[in-house]
C-alpha positions, 0 to 999 in steps of 0.5 A: 522531483520528489513528492512533498508530504509533510510529517503531519500529512504522513502521520495523519494518513497512517493514523488509521490501522487499515491505512497503515497496514495497506501502506506497509503491505504495499511497501513490502510487496512493491505494488498490490491491487484492490483485490489483494488488499481486500483479501489480506486485510479481510475488509470489504472492497468499498472500504479498501478503495476509500482508504486507497483514494485517501492515500493516493490523494495525499501523494503517498500512493500512485496507481496504474491500470493493467487490464481490469486491475488497478495496482497501487504502489508507493509514489515513485517521487516520495522523499527518502525519509518517507520511504525510510519511515515505512521500511523501518516501521514494517521491518520492526513490526513484522508480527503485527502484519503476520496475519495479513501477510499470510492471507496475502500469500495464501490468496488463490487467483492473485492477478499476474503483473506485467513488467512495469516499464516505469 
């Protein structure tokens, strides 16, 4: 089963710079928690959480709880074309994300992930 998201819905989600960077970082890393996105994007937690909720409600992201952390990943049932758009966009714009990737890599105390079963 795939999660149906129309091109209009996808591009509305990605029309905001913060949401686009979040989606591309998550696409790159597999999954990230709010604290990692807050660090990478240098934005306050409420702003990050608000954008994550929008992306989740649109069907672009799924979440899972592990202890005190909530991790976000691309929805596992997204259509292939959506995954391809995100992957090509990230690969073609590495310089645009360079600062955020560096902050994420340099983050102290990144939470440890348990193996994901599904």
